[in-house]
N, C-alpha and C positions, 0 to 999 in steps of 0.2 A: 337520646342522641341530640346533640346541639345542631339545630337546623341552620344556624348562621354559618357554621363551619362546614357541615356536611349536609347535602340535600337529603330529603326524605327517601327512604329505601325504594318506594315505588317509582320515583323519578330516576334513581340510579339504575334500577333494573330496566327501565324503559330505554335508557341511553345505551345499554349494551348492544342492542340491535343496530344502532347507528354508528357503531365503532368503525366500520369500514370507511366512513366519510372522513375520519380523522387521519387515516393512513394514506389517503390519496393526496398527492401534492397539489397545492393550490396553484392556479394560473397567475403568473405575474409575481410570484414570490421568489426571491433570490435564493438559490440553493448554495449552501456552504459545503465545500468538500470535506470529506472525513479526515483527510490528511491535515488540513488547516486546523480543524477542531482538535485533533490529537496533538499537533505541535503547540497550539495555544495552551492546552492543558499541561503539556510537558514543561513549557517555558514558565508558566505560572507556578508550577510545583518547584522548579529549580530556583526561582526567585524567593519563594518562601523558605526553602532549605538554606540558601546562602544568606538570606536575611537573618535567619535563626542562628547560623554559625557566627555571623558578625556580632549579633547581640550577645551571644554566649561568650565570645572572646572579649568583648569590651567589659562585660560584667565580671569576668574572671580577673581581668587586669585591675579593675577598680577595687574588687574585694581584696586582691593580693596587695595592692598599694595601701589600703586601709589597714590590713593586717601587719604590714611592715611598719607603718606609722605607729600603731598601738604597741607593737613589740619594742620599737625604739624608745617610746615613752616609758614603758615598764622597765626596760634596762636602765634608763637614766634614773628612774625612781629608786631602783634597787642599788645602783651605785651611790646615790646620795645617802640612802639608809646605811649602806655598808661603810661608807667613809665616816658617817656620823658615829656609828658603833665603834669603829676603830679609834676615832678621836676620843670617845668617851672611855674606852678601855685604857688608853694611854694616860689620860688625865686622872682617872680614878686611882691608878696605882701610885701616882706621884705624890 
C-alpha cells in the first residue's frame, strides 16, 4: 500500500470511531442550500451539453465544406481529363 496516497490501515481504522465529528456542522461555516447546489450542477451540465452541440455543429459544417471543396476539385479534374480524351479522340481520327 502506498502510504503517500493512503494512510496505513491502523490509522484508517482508528478514524472510523471519529466519524461522527465529520458529520456535525462546524460553527461559523456558511451552509449552502441543496437547491443552489442542484441548480449549479444542472446549469453546468447544460453548459457542457450546449457547448458540445455547438462544437459538433461547427465541426460538421467545416467537414462538409472541405468535402464540397474536394468534390469540386475532383469534378474539375475529371472534366479536364474528359475534355482532353475527347480532343485526343477527335484529333487521332483525322
